[in-house]
C-alpha positions as CSV (number, residue, x, y, z in Angstrom):
1,M,177.9,146.1,84.7
2,I,178.8,144.1,87.8
3,M,182.2,142.7,87.7
4,L,181.8,139.3,89.3
5,L,184.7,136.9,90.0
6,L,183.6,133.7,88.2
7,F,185.5,130.7,87.1
8,G,185.1,129.0,83.7
9,A,183.9,125.5,83.7
10,V,183.0,122.5,81.7
11,C,180.8,119.8,83.1
12,C,177.9,117.6,82.4
13,A,176.6,114.0,82.6
14,A,174.2,112.8,85.1
15,P,175.6,112.0,88.5
16,L,178.0,109.0,88.4
17,S,179.3,107.0,91.3
18,Q,182.8,107.3,89.9
19,A,184.8,110.5,89.9
20,L,184.5,112.5,86.7
21,S,187.1,115.1,85.6
22,A,185.5,118.6,85.5
23,Y,186.2,122.2,86.0
24,A,184.1,123.8,88.8
25,A,182.0,126.8,88.2
26,M,178.8,128.5,89.3
27,Q,177.4,131.9,88.4
28,A,176.4,133.4,91.7
29,G,172.7,133.5,92.4
30,L,171.4,131.6,89.4
31,R,168.4,129.7,90.6
32,D,165.0,128.7,89.2
33,S,162.8,131.8,89.0
34,G,159.9,130.3,87.3
35,A,160.2,132.9,84.5
36,I,162.9,131.4,82.4
37,T,161.8,129.4,79.4
38,G,163.3,128.4,76.1
39,G,165.0,131.4,74.5
40,T,164.6,132.2,70.8
41,T,164.6,135.4,68.8
42,A,160.9,135.4,69.2
43,G,161.5,135.3,73.0
44,I,162.9,138.8,72.9
45,P,160.3,141.5,73.6
46,A,159.7,143.3,70.4
47,R,160.5,146.7,71.9
48,M,163.8,145.4,73.2
49,L,164.7,143.8,69.9
50,A,163.9,147.2,68.2
51,A,166.3,148.9,70.6
52,Y,169.1,146.5,69.9
53,Q,168.6,146.9,66.1
54,K,168.4,150.6,66.3
55,A,171.6,150.8,68.5
56,A,173.5,148.6,66.1
57,T,172.8,151.1,63.3
58,Q,173.6,154.2,65.4
59,A,176.9,153.0,66.9
60,G,178.9,154.2,63.9
61,R,177.8,157.8,64.5
62,H,179.5,157.8,67.9
63,V,182.4,155.5,67.2
64,P,183.1,155.9,63.4
65,A,186.0,153.4,63.5
66,C,183.9,150.6,64.9
67,K,183.2,147.7,62.6
68,G,180.8,144.8,62.9
69,M,178.4,146.0,65.5
70,R,175.3,143.8,65.2
71,W,172.1,143.5,67.2
72,P,172.8,139.9,68.3
73,I,175.9,141.2,70.1
74,L,173.7,143.5,72.1
75,A,171.1,140.9,72.6
76,G,173.7,138.5,73.9
77,I,174.8,141.0,76.6
78,A,171.3,141.9,77.6
79,R,170.1,138.3,77.8
80,V,172.8,137.6,80.4
81,E,172.5,140.9,82.2
82,S,168.7,141.2,82.5
83,N,166.9,138.5,80.4
84,H,165.8,141.3,78.0
85,A,163.9,143.0,80.9
86,I,161.2,140.3,80.6
87,G,158.6,140.9,83.2
88,R,159.0,144.6,83.1
89,S,156.8,147.1,81.3
90,I,158.5,148.7,78.3
91,A,156.9,151.9,77.1
92,A,156.8,153.1,73.5
93,N,159.6,155.5,74.2
94,G,161.7,152.7,75.7
95,D,161.4,153.5,79.4
96,I,161.5,150.3,81.5
97,R,159.4,150.0,84.7
98,P,159.9,148.9,87.3
99,K,163.6,149.9,87.0
100,I,166.2,147.1,87.1
101,Y,168.9,147.3,89.8
102,G,171.7,145.1,90.6
103,V,173.0,144.3,94.1
104,L,174.5,147.1,96.2
105,L,178.3,146.8,95.7
106,N,179.3,147.2,99.3
107,G,181.7,144.3,99.6
108,S,179.2,142.1,101.5
109,G,179.5,139.2,99.1
110,A,175.9,139.3,98.2
111,G,175.5,138.4,94.5
112,G,179.2,137.8,94.2
113,N,180.5,141.3,95.0
114,T,183.5,141.5,97.2
115,T,184.6,145.1,96.6
116,A,182.8,148.2,97.9
117,F,182.2,151.0,95.4
118,P,181.5,154.5,96.7
119,D,178.5,156.4,95.4
120,T,179.2,158.6,92.3
121,D,175.7,159.8,91.2
122,G,173.8,160.6,94.4
123,G,171.3,157.9,93.5
124,T,170.3,159.5,90.2
125,W,170.6,156.3,88.2
126,D,171.0,153.5,90.8
127,G,168.4,154.8,93.2
128,T,170.7,154.9,96.2
129,A,173.3,157.3,97.6
130,T,174.7,154.8,100.0
131,G,176.9,153.2,97.3
132,E,176.9,151.9,93.8
133,R,174.8,149.3,92.0
134,A,174.3,148.5,88.4
135,A,171.3,150.0,86.6
136,G,169.1,149.2,83.6
137,P,168.8,146.2,81.2
138,F,172.5,146.4,80.4
139,Q,173.5,146.8,84.1
140,F,175.7,149.9,83.9
141,L,177.4,151.3,87.0
142,P,176.6,155.0,87.2
143,S,180.3,155.9,86.9
144,T,180.5,154.0,83.6
145,W,177.2,155.5,82.4
146,Q,178.5,159.0,83.0
147,D,181.2,158.4,80.5
148,I,179.4,156.5,77.7
149,G,175.7,157.2,78.2
150,K,173.9,158.3,75.0
151,D,170.5,159.7,74.2
152,A,169.1,157.4,71.5
153,N,165.4,158.2,71.6
154,G,165.7,162.0,71.2
155,D,164.3,163.1,74.5
156,T,167.6,164.9,75.4
157,S,168.2,162.6,78.4
158,A,170.6,159.6,78.5
159,D,168.9,157.2,80.8
160,P,170.3,153.6,81.5
161,H,166.7,152.6,82.3
162,N,165.6,153.4,78.8
163,A,165.9,150.5,76.3
164,D,167.1,152.7,73.4
165,D,169.6,154.7,75.5
166,A,171.0,151.7,77.3
167,A,171.4,149.6,74.1
168,L,173.3,152.5,72.4
169,G,175.4,153.0,75.4
170,A,176.3,149.3,75.4
171,A,177.1,149.5,71.7
172,V,179.4,152.4,72.2
173,Y,181.1,150.8,75.2
174,L,181.7,147.5,73.3
175,C,183.0,149.4,70.3
176,G,185.8,150.9,72.4
177,N,188.1,153.1,70.4
178,G,187.2,151.4,67.2
179,R,187.1,147.6,67.5
180,D,186.4,145.3,64.5
181,L,183.8,143.1,66.0
182,T,183.7,140.8,63.0
183,K,187.0,139.4,64.3
184,R,186.3,136.9,67.1
185,P,189.3,137.9,69.2
186,Q,188.2,141.5,69.3
187,L,184.6,140.5,70.0
188,R,185.9,138.4,72.9
189,A,188.0,141.4,74.2
190,A,184.9,143.6,74.1
191,I,182.8,141.2,76.1
192,L,185.6,140.7,78.6
193,Q,185.9,144.5,79.0
194,Y,182.2,144.4,79.9
195,N,182.7,141.7,82.5
196,H,186.1,140.1,82.9
197,S,184.9,136.6,83.5
198,T,185.5,133.5,81.3
199,A,182.1,132.1,82.3
200,Y,180.4,135.4,81.4
201,L,182.2,135.4,78.1
202,E,181.1,131.9,77.2
203,D,177.5,132.6,78.1
204,V,177.3,135.8,76.0
205,L,179.0,134.3,73.0
206,G,176.6,131.4,73.2
207,F,173.6,133.7,73.0
208,I,175.2,135.8,70.3
209,D,175.7,132.7,68.2
210,Q,172.1,131.6,69.0
211,Y,170.6,134.9,67.9
212,T,172.8,135.1,64.8
213,A,171.6,131.7,63.7
214,A,168.0,132.2,64.7
215,P,166.7,134.2,61.7
216,N,167.4,131.4,59.3
217,G,167.1,128.4,61.7
218,P,168.7,125.0,61.1
219,R,168.4,123.5,57.6
220,L,166.4,120.4,58.3
221,N,164.7,119.9,54.9
222,N,166.6,116.7,54.2
223,T,166.2,115.2,57.7
224,S,163.6,112.8,58.9
225,A,160.6,113.8,60.9
226,K,162.1,112.2,64.0
227,V,165.4,114.1,63.6
228,R,163.5,117.3,63.3
229,T,161.5,116.5,66.4
230,V,164.8,115.9,68.4
231,I,166.4,119.1,67.2
232,E,163.3,121.3,67.5
233,T,162.7,120.0,71.0
234,A,166.3,120.7,72.0
235,L,166.2,124.2,70.4
236,A,163.1,125.0,72.3
237,Q,165.0,124.6,75.6
238,R,167.5,127.4,74.9
239,G,167.8,129.6,77.9
240,V,166.7,127.0,80.4
241,P,169.2,126.8,83.3
242,Y,171.7,124.0,83.6
243,S,170.8,121.8,86.6
244,W,173.2,119.0,87.7
245,G,171.2,115.8,87.4
246,G,168.2,117.7,86.0
247,G,166.0,116.6,83.1
248,N,164.1,113.5,82.2
249,A,161.8,112.1,79.5
250,Q,159.1,114.5,80.6
251,G,161.2,117.7,80.5
252,A,163.1,119.9,82.8
253,S,163.3,118.9,86.5
254,Y,165.0,119.8,89.7
255,G,168.4,118.2,89.9
256,L,170.7,116.5,92.5
257,C,173.7,117.2,94.6
258,C,176.4,117.4,93.7
259,S,178.6,117.9,90.6
260,P,182.3,117.1,90.8
261,G,182.8,120.8,91.5
262,G,180.4,120.7,94.4
263,K,177.5,122.4,92.6
264,S,174.0,121.3,93.5
265,G,171.1,121.1,91.2
266,T,168.5,120.6,93.9
267,A,167.2,124.2,93.7
268,I,167.4,124.6,89.9
269,K,164.8,123.3,87.5
270,G,166.5,122.6,84.2
271,F,168.7,120.1,82.4
272,D,172.2,118.7,82.5
273,C,173.7,117.6,79.2
274,S,172.5,114.0,79.3
275,G,169.1,115.1,80.7
276,L,168.6,117.3,77.7
277,T,169.5,114.6,75.2
278,L,167.3,112.1,77.0
279,Y,164.3,114.5,76.8
280,A,164.8,115.5,73.2
281,Y,165.1,111.9,72.0
282,A,162.2,110.8,74.1
283,Q,159.9,113.1,72.1
284,A,161.0,111.1,69.0
285,G,160.2,107.8,70.7
286,V,163.8,106.9,71.5
287,R,164.7,105.8,75.0
288,L,168.2,106.8,76.2
289,A,170.2,105.9,79.3
290,R,170.7,108.7,81.8
291,T,174.5,109.3,81.6
292,A,176.6,110.6,78.7
293,A,178.9,107.6,78.8
294,A,175.9,105.1,78.8
295,Q,174.3,107.0,75.9
296,A,177.4,106.4,73.8
297,E,176.5,102.7,73.9
298,A,173.3,103.3,71.9
299,G,173.1,103.5,68.1
300,R,176.1,103.6,65.7
301,R,179.2,105.3,66.9
302,I,180.9,107.8,64.6
303,P,184.7,107.7,65.4
304,A,186.4,110.9,66.3
305,R,189.0,110.3,63.6
306,L,186.4,111.0,60.9
307,G,186.1,114.6,62.2
308,V,183.0,116.7,62.8
309,G,182.2,116.6,59.1
310,A,181.0,113.0,59.5
311,L,178.2,114.2,61.8
312,A,174.7,114.7,60.7
313,P,172.0,116.9,62.3
314,G,170.5,115.1,65.3
315,D,173.6,113.0,66.0
316,L,174.8,112.9,69.6
317,V,178.2,114.6,70.1
318,F,180.5,113.1,72.8
319,F,183.4,114.5,74.8
320,A,185.8,112.4,76.9
321,D,188.7,112.9,79.3
322,A,190.6,110.3,77.2
323,P,189.1,110.3,73.7
324,G,189.0,106.7,72.4
325,R,188.0,105.4,75.8
326,D,184.2,105.7,76.0
327,A,184.2,105.0,79.7
328,T,185.7,108.4,80.2
329,I,183.0,110.3,78.3
330,Y,181.8,113.2,80.5
331,H,179.7,115.3,78.1
332,V,177.1,115.0,75.3
333,G,175.4,117.5,73.0
334,I,173.1,117.3,70.0
335,Y,174.6,118.2,66.6
336,L,172.8,120.9,64.8
337,G,175.0,121.2,61.7
338,G,177.6,123.7,60.6
339,G,179.9,122.7,63.4
340,Q,177.4,123.7,66.1
341,M,175.6,121.7,68.7
342,I,172.7,122.3,71.2
343,N,174.5,122.2,74.5
344,A,173.8,122.3,78.2
345,P,177.4,123.1,79.1
346,R,177.9,123.5,82.8
347,P,176.6,124.7,86.1
348,G,175.7,128.4,86.0
349,A,175.1,128.4,82.3
350,M,172.0,127.7,80.2
351,V,171.0,125.5,77.3
352,R,172.5,127.2,74.2
353,L,174.2,126.8,70.9
354,D,178.0,126.2,71.0
355,A,180.6,125.3,68.5
356,V,181.6,121.6,68.8
357,S,185.2,122.9,69.1
358,A,184.2,124.8,72.2
359,M,184.4,121.7,74.4
360,P,187.6,119.7,75.0
361,G,188.1,116.1,74.2
362,Y,186.0,115.5,71.1
363,A,185.2,111.8,71.2
364,G,183.0,111.4,68.0
365,G,179.3,111.0,67.7
366,G,176.4,108.6,67.9
367,R,173.7,108.1,65.3
368,L,170.4,106.8,66.7
369,L,168.0,107.9,63.9
């Protein structure tokens, strides 16, 4: 686990000439790698998914007082830490090669580290004796692994580069002295213990909710074919990076400079919030304007006073600095149902599922289909 100093943020909308109110954030080093595509449960390598599921069932043996450990919790952590080790070879016994290492924590500032950590393992787990760096798909520092590392695959070795061992170690670490992870505040506390960053917390919770919902999928039986097209298109973009000004009717694109917080999308291929909605609706034959505020002018507006219960799957969901004044709308998502939306939330994050209540300034919805 690399403890990065990050700042929580909310921002979206395509670039506007007028100033927009937003909180600045950027997760250090997140750039287009060419390997990130839409994330679904099927997008988790089968061997990694098996490790998460196995660890969730084993956690109680090591922390009997722990409640509510589920594989989506582990998947959410691993998605943010290593993208499920995608691109590596995962052997039948769970060994991952090439091994996954974080940046050397020498205080240089590379990757966001500003504090030097002295070596504690002689390079046994992190491959270097010159300092510390995180290791494995769950990115454990060797000093942490020495305390919580577990042998989950029965080979008598607790190895952070083994999928089974690493997943079980993460489960034990998140369980603490016996948390009840069915309670959202305790789940949040566990994630913040893993990495004390609001932005990290939001990303992990978003993926946990996504993986929790994935087995059943959205209930779209009573929706039109066009609504299903919009939702399925947007869902397929989960895991694609946020890019300020990114996204058009053809799909993800490199963005522009710069967001109100000074974050550029020019090196990131992805979507901002209104780019995602524009693309999803284009696949259903509906043309939308480029900005969130302009998109609120299309279709039938659903007033905020009616509450989220008035929304239907496929509706646009708007957020404003001054709800009731559409000119101040700064963000848009696509309503999925059950109080959730498909959301491209801010620089440094990815397209994901979020609760509508996760964003401030709910300004109602828009129905185009």
